[in-house]
C-alpha positions in Angstrom: 7.6 5.5 -21.3 8.6 5.4 -17.5 9.2 3.3 -14.5 9.9 5.4 -12.6 12.3 8.6 -12.1 14.7 9.9 -8.9 11.1 11.8 -7.8 9.4 8.8 -7.7 8.2 7.0 -4.3 8.6 10.4 -3.0 12.3 11.3 -4.1 12.9 7.8 -2.0 14.6 6.0 -5.2 17.7 5.9 -6.8 16.7 5.0 -10.9 15.5 6.0 -13.9 14.4 4.0 -15.5 12.4 4.7 -18.7 12.1 1.8 -22.1 14.2 4.0 -24.7 12.6 2.0 -27.5 11.9 -1.0 -28.8 14.4 -2.6 -27.5 16.0 -0.2 -25.0 15.1 0.0 -21.8 17.5 2.0 -20.0 18.6 2.8 -16.2 20.3 6.3 -14.9 21.6 6.1 -11.7 21.6 9.1 -10.0 24.8 10.4 -7.9 23.5 11.7 -5.3 20.4 11.8 -2.5 18.6 13.3 0.0 18.2 11.6 3.4 15.2 9.7 3.3 12.3 10.7 5.0 10.9 14.0 5.2 7.5 15.8 3.8 6.2 14.9 0.3 7.1 16.0 -2.4 5.1 17.8 -4.9 4.0 15.5 -7.2 3.4 13.4 -4.5 1.3 15.4 -3.2 -0.7 16.6 -6.7 -1.2 12.4 -6.8 -2.8 11.9 -3.6 -4.8 15.3 -3.3 -6.1 14.9 -6.7 -4.2 17.5 -8.6 -4.7 20.9 -5.9 -1.9 22.0 -7.5 -2.5 24.7 -3.8 -1.0 21.1 -2.5 0.8 20.7 -4.8 3.0 24.9 -4.5 2.5 24.1 -0.2 4.0 20.8 -0.1 6.5 21.8 -2.6 7.4 24.7 -0.7 7.7 22.3 3.0 10.4 19.5 0.4 12.3 22.7 -0.5 12.9 23.8 3.0 13.9 20.3 4.0 16.6 19.6 1.4 18.4 23.3 1.9 18.9 21.8 6.2 19.5 17.8 4.6 21.5 18.2 1.7 22.1 15.8 -0.3 24.7 13.2 0.0 27.1 11.5 -2.8 26.4 7.5 -3.3 29.5 5.8 -2.3 28.1 3.2 -5.6 30.5 1.9 -8.7 27.3 2.5 -10.2 26.5 6.2 -9.5 26.1 9.0 -12.1 25.9 5.6 -14.6 23.8 4.6 -16.7 23.1 1.5 -18.2 21.4 0.3 -21.3 19.3 -3.7 -21.7 17.9 -5.3 -24.6 15.0 -6.4 -22.7 12.8 -5.5 -19.6 13.8 -8.9 -18.0 17.8 -7.9 -18.3 16.1 -4.1 -16.8 15.3 -6.2 -14.3 17.1 -8.3 -13.3 20.5 -5.8 -12.7 17.5 -3.7 -10.7 18.2 -6.5 -8.4 22.0 -6.3 -8.4 21.9 -2.5 -7.3 18.8 -3.0 -5.3 21.1 -6.2 -2.9 24.7 -3.7 -3.0 21.4 -1.0 -1.1 20.3 1.7 -3.8 16.8 2.5 -3.4 14.9 0.2 -6.6 11.5 -0.1 -5.7 9.8 -3.3 -5.7 7.4 -2.2 -8.1 9.6 -1.6 -11.4 11.1 -5.0 -10.6 8.1 -6.8 -10.9 6.6 -4.4 -13.5 9.3 -5.2 -15.7 9.3 -8.7 -15.0 5.8 -8.9 -15.4 6.7 -7.0 -19.0 9.0 -9.5 -20.1 6.4 -12.4 -19.1 3.9 -10.5 -21.2 6.7 -10.6 -23.9 7.7 -13.7 -23.8 4.0 -15.9 -23.8 3.5 -13.4 -27.2 6.9 -15.1 -28.8 5.5 -18.2 -28.2 2.3 -17.6 -29.9 
């Protein structure tokens, strides 16, 4: 299950986070990013339009043209291009908080979802 991808949040996400098994939560930090802003990605348009494929193609063409004129820049952070493996969703969330406080683009909703999942796991363990 993926919590977010680099293309999530209109491309304004520096991490790809997913559950890699029953005891592994994985975070990949990208090494390059386009400037924040720009037109919606095709994926964003697809979901917002109710899966209208014409809207997807139009948005993707606009986004591609924008990306060509706004090249990606290197992320200057020690975690860039690195992968991290955590034993729980809570540990993953704590690491994402650290990355976010260091200036990387990490959506709050991803951290919240992981913390909720940890709370559910803790509650199940108590029963």
